[in-house]
ROBAVO-919843 format. One line per field, with one value per residue (C-alpha): residue in three letters; x, y, z; residue number from 1. Coordinates in steps of 0.5 Angstrom, whole numbers. Each point is the difference from the previous one (the first is absolute). Layout:
<pts>
type	Ala,...
east	X,...
north	Y,...
up	Z,...
seq	NUM,...
</pts>
This chain:
<pts>
type	Met,Lys,Lys,Phe,Ser,Lys,Val,Ile,Thr,Thr,Ala,Glu,Thr,Ser,Leu,Pro,Asn,His,Gly,Gly,Arg,Lys,Val,Asn,Ser,Pro,Arg,Pro,Gln,Arg,Phe,Leu,Val,Gly,Glu,Gly,Arg,Ile,Ser,Met,Arg,Lys,Leu,Ser,Ile,Arg,Asn,Ser,Gly,Glu,Gly,Thr,Thr,Tyr,Thr,Asn,Thr,Pro,Pro,Leu,Val,Ala,Lys,Ala,Ala,Phe,Thr,Leu,Ala,Glu,Val,Leu,Ile,Thr,Leu,Ala,Ile,Ile,Gly,Val,Val,Ala,Ala,Leu,Thr,Leu,Pro,Thr,Leu,Ile,Ala,Lys,Val,Asn,Glu,Lys,Val,Asp,Gly,Asn,Gln,Lys,Lys,Val,Thr,Glu,Ala,Lys,Leu,Ile,Gln,Gly,Leu,Asn,Met,Leu,Asp,Leu,His,Gly,Gly,Ile,Asn,Asn,Thr,Tyr,Ser,Ser,Thr,Ala,Glu,Phe,Val,Glu,Glu,Leu,Ser,Lys,Tyr,Met,Lys,Ile,Thr,Lys,Ile,Cys,Asp,Gly,Thr,Asn,Ser,Ala,Phe,Thr,Glu,Cys,Ile,Pro,Tyr,Asn,Glu,Ile,Lys,Tyr,Thr,Asp,Ser,Asp,Asn,Glu,Glu,Gln,Thr,Val,Asp,Val,Val,Asp,Leu,Asn,Thr,Ala,Ala,Ser,Leu,Gly,Lys,Gly,Asp,Thr,Glu,Ser,Gly,Glu,Glu,Phe,Met,Ala,Pro,Val,Ala,Met,Val,Leu,Ala,Asp,Gly,Thr,Pro,Ile,Ile,Leu,Thr,Tyr,Asn,Lys,Asn,Cys,Ile,Ser,Asp,Pro,Asp,Ser,Ile,Lys,Ala,Asp,Asn,Lys,Lys,Ile,His,Ser,Cys,Val,Asp,Gly,Leu,Tyr,Asp,Leu,Asn,Gly,Ser,Arg,Lys,Pro,Asn,Lys,Phe,Asn,Lys,Asp,Val,Asn,Ala,Leu,Leu,Asn,Ala,Lys,Ile,Gly,Gln,Lys,Lys,Tyr,Lys,Trp,Ser,Glu,Trp,Phe,Asp,Ser,Asn,Ile,Pro,Tyr,Tyr,Pro,Asp,Asp,Asp,Asp,Ile,Glu,Thr,Tyr,Asp,Lys,Ile,Arg,Ala,Leu,Gly,Gly,Gln,Ile,Cys,Asp,Lys,Pro,Lys,Asp,Ile,Glu,Cys,Arg,Ala,Glu,Ala,Tyr,Pro,Asp,Leu,Thr,Ile,Glu,Glu,Ile,Gly,Gln,Lys,Val,Thr,Cys,Asp,Val,Asn,Thr,Gly,Leu,Ile,Cys,Arg,Gly,Ser,Glu,Gln,Ile,Gly,Val,Phe,Arg,Ser,Cys,Phe,Asn,Tyr,Thr,Ile,Arg,Val,Leu,Cys,Glu,Glu
east	-68,4,-4,2,0,-1,-3,2,-3,5,-6,-2,7,3,7,3,7,4,-4,-6,-3,-4,2,-5,1,-2,-4,-4,4,-2,5,0,6,2,2,-2,3,-2,-5,-1,6,5,1,7,1,6,2,4,1,-6,-5,-2,-2,-4,1,-4,4,-2,0,6,-1,4,2,1,6,4,5,7,-2,-6,5,5,-5,-3,7,2,-7,2,7,-3,-5,6,4,-5,-2,6,4,-7,-1,8,0,-7,3,7,-4,-4,7,3,-6,0,7,-1,-5,5,6,-4,-3,6,3,-7,1,7,-2,-6,4,5,-5,-4,7,1,6,-3,2,6,6,4,6,-1,-4,5,-1,-8,0,5,-6,-5,4,-2,-8,1,5,5,6,5,0,5,2,-1,7,6,-5,-2,-7,2,1,-7,-3,1,1,3,-6,-7,-4,-6,-4,1,-5,1,-2,7,3,6,5,3,6,-2,6,-2,-7,4,-3,-7,-1,2,-6,-5,1,4,-6,1,-5,-6,4,3,7,2,7,5,-3,3,-1,-2,-3,-5,0,-4,5,-4,5,-2,2,-2,0,-2,-3,2,-5,-6,-5,-2,-8,-2,-7,0,4,-5,-5,3,6,0,4,7,2,2,6,4,0,4,0,-1,1,-5,5,7,5,-6,-1,-3,2,-4,-4,-7,1,4,3,-5,-1,-1,-4,1,7,2,7,2,-3,3,2,-2,2,-3,5,1,-4,1,-1,3,-5,-3,-6,1,-3,-2,-2,0,1,3,3,3,1,5,3,1,2,5,3,2,3,-5,0,-7,0,-3,-6,-3,-5,-4,1,-2,-2,-1,0,6,-4,-6,4,-5,-6,-1,0,-8,0,4,-5,5,0,6,2,4,2,5,2,2,0,-4,-3,-3,-2,-2,-5,-4,-1,-6,0,3,7,1,6,2,2,8,-1,5,0,3,0,0,6,3,6
north	52,-1,-1,-5,2,-6,-7,-6,-7,-5,-4,5,2,-3,1,-2,-3,-1,-6,4,-4,3,-2,1,-1,-7,3,7,4,8,5,7,3,8,4,-4,-7,-7,-3,-8,-2,4,0,-1,1,-3,2,-5,-2,-4,5,3,-5,2,-4,0,0,0,7,2,0,4,-4,3,0,3,5,0,5,-5,-6,4,2,-7,-3,6,-2,-7,1,5,-6,-5,4,1,-7,-5,2,-2,-6,-3,1,-4,-5,0,0,-7,-3,2,-3,-7,0,1,-5,-5,1,0,-7,-3,2,-2,-7,-1,3,-5,-6,2,0,-6,-4,3,5,7,1,-5,3,4,4,5,2,-3,-7,1,2,-6,-5,4,-1,-7,2,6,1,5,1,4,2,6,1,7,1,3,4,-7,3,3,-7,-1,7,3,7,4,4,0,6,2,5,2,2,8,-2,1,-5,-4,-6,-5,-4,-8,-2,4,-5,-5,0,-1,7,2,-3,3,-7,2,0,-6,3,-4,-6,-1,-1,1,-1,3,-1,-3,1,-5,-1,-4,-4,6,5,3,3,-1,3,-5,0,-6,1,-6,1,-2,-5,-5,0,-5,1,7,-1,-5,5,6,-2,7,4,0,-4,4,-3,4,7,4,3,-2,3,-1,2,-1,6,4,6,4,-5,3,-3,-1,1,-6,-1,-3,-3,-8,2,6,2,7,4,6,1,6,-2,5,2,4,5,2,5,7,5,7,5,0,5,6,7,4,-4,-7,-3,-6,0,-7,2,-4,7,1,-7,0,7,-3,-6,-5,-5,0,-3,5,-4,-3,-6,1,4,-2,6,-1,4,-2,0,-5,-4,-5,4,3,7,0,-3,5,5,6,4,-3,-1,-6,0,-5,6,5,-3,2,7,1,8,1,6,-5,-5,1,0,5,-2,1,-4,-6,-7,-1,-5,-4,-3,-5,-2,-6,1,-5,-3
up	-112,-7,-6,-6,-7,-3,1,-4,0,-3,-2,-5,-2,-7,-1,-7,-1,-6,-3,0,6,6,7,5,7,3,6,0,5,1,1,2,-4,1,5,6,1,-3,4,1,-5,-3,-8,-3,-7,-3,-8,-4,-7,-1,3,7,6,6,6,7,6,7,4,4,7,5,6,7,4,6,0,2,6,2,0,4,5,1,1,5,4,0,3,5,2,0,4,6,0,-2,7,4,-4,0,8,0,-4,4,7,-3,-2,7,4,-4,1,8,0,-4,5,6,-2,-1,7,3,-3,2,7,1,-3,5,6,-2,1,7,-2,0,8,1,3,-5,2,-6,-5,-5,3,0,-8,-1,2,-3,-7,1,-2,-5,-5,2,-4,4,7,3,7,3,2,-4,-5,-3,-1,-6,-3,0,0,-7,2,6,3,1,0,5,3,7,5,-2,-7,-3,-4,3,-2,4,-2,-1,4,6,0,3,7,2,3,-7,-3,6,4,6,5,5,5,-5,1,-7,-1,-7,-2,-5,-7,-6,-7,-5,-7,-3,-6,-4,2,6,5,7,7,5,8,4,7,4,6,-6,2,-5,-1,-6,1,-1,-6,-3,1,-3,-4,-4,6,0,7,6,1,-6,-2,-5,-7,-7,-7,-6,-5,2,-2,-4,3,4,6,5,6,-1,-7,-3,6,5,7,1,6,4,-1,-1,-2,2,7,4,7,5,7,6,2,7,4,-1,5,-2,4,7,1,4,2,-3,-6,2,-7,-2,-7,-2,-8,-4,-2,8,1,-5,2,7,-3,-1,-6,-3,-7,-6,-1,6,-1,6,7,7,5,7,7,4,7,-4,-5,0,-2,-7,-2,-1,7,3,-2,-2,-7,-3,-7,-1,-8,-3,-5,5,7,6,2,7,1,8,-2,-4,6,5,8,5,-2,-7,-1,-5,3,-2,-6,-3,-8,-4,-7,-5,-5,-5,2
seq	1,2,3,4,5,6,7,8,9,10,11,12,13,14,15,16,17,18,19,20,21,22,23,24,25,26,27,28,29,30,31,32,33,34,35,36,37,38,39,40,41,42,43,44,45,46,47,48,49,50,51,52,53,54,55,56,57,58,59,60,61,62,63,64,65,66,67,68,69,70,71,72,73,74,75,76,77,78,79,80,81,82,83,84,85,86,87,88,89,90,91,92,93,94,95,96,97,98,99,100,101,102,103,104,105,106,107,108,109,110,111,112,113,114,115,116,117,118,119,120,121,122,123,124,125,126,127,128,129,130,131,132,133,134,135,136,137,138,139,140,141,142,143,144,145,146,147,148,149,150,151,152,153,154,155,156,157,158,159,160,161,162,163,164,165,166,167,168,169,170,171,172,173,174,175,176,177,178,179,180,181,182,183,184,185,186,187,188,189,190,191,192,193,194,195,196,197,198,199,200,201,202,203,204,205,206,207,208,209,210,211,212,213,214,215,216,217,218,219,220,221,222,223,224,225,226,227,228,229,230,231,232,233,234,235,236,237,238,239,240,241,242,243,244,245,246,247,248,249,250,251,252,253,254,255,256,257,258,259,260,261,262,263,264,265,266,267,268,269,270,271,272,273,274,275,276,277,278,279,280,281,282,283,284,285,286,287,288,289,290,291,292,293,294,295,296,297,298,299,300,301,302,303,304,305,306,307,308,309,310,311,312,313,314,315,316,317,318,319,320,321,322,323,324,325,326,327,328,329,330,331,332,333,334,335,336,337,338,339,340,341,342,343,344,345,346,347,348,349,350,351,352,353,354,355,356,357,358,359
</pts>
């Protein structure tokens, strides 16, 4: 610790000026002067023509502050945190906005359909979806109606393609002008008793574009509407877009089904039955692989969706019911080895196969 060489007490210090008077400090203050620093207060001395003036001033106190490096590191950390959290936050906000927009759009359509049904117009004999929409427009604000013929859909739908993810989890696109049939919206199945007609496009007063198809076999049920008016009426189905021309224009994102409509549904068809091999001695094998069938001129698609295998002598029995050891694989075809069978005659039955391929 440093030692101080001198102690000054202002009350004891008298300093002469030119007038011969002594100037005493108004308050006794104790100062430590010398090699160490002045404690308590700093003594300032100023010489002037009239004499020497002693002034007590507050001590200088050092203030804490961040260095430039610390500030830059803090900003970098904030930037990293923002980069990690903002995308998730924005996605949640957009999801909330889209959810509210869905409710608003569906509520408008539900209200219009319910009013039409209550006035007995939901299941009148309409010759087309366009005629039905004309009647529906009396109960909700529809600013534009576009028939599906002659590429008129693009006058109501502000883009040319809709994206979707197929059953193989691959992204595909479908042209809007090709959504002009009930089947293109997944509504071509007449076995259920439904008979949806060719859709039309329309635009609501708030600018929401809708592709709508009408089921002319629908049945009015006002009681169910009164009990549960939060569901889209089963007499209609189709698509609507939440944000107009803005992207991504993708099904199940901003493009949604009114009820259970679907797009981009692949159509599949069973092939003929193939029999490229008959078991014979000495192996008694039956090999009905795709490669062998193609080598003999059979037409089989590259990636069959499904396969059916049966014994020629027992067409009504499944492979399991027959009891032989047989491999029936959708990726390769059928293989039966005589040596793997049990019994006195180790021979395979003669098998045939067919595959399900995309049309």
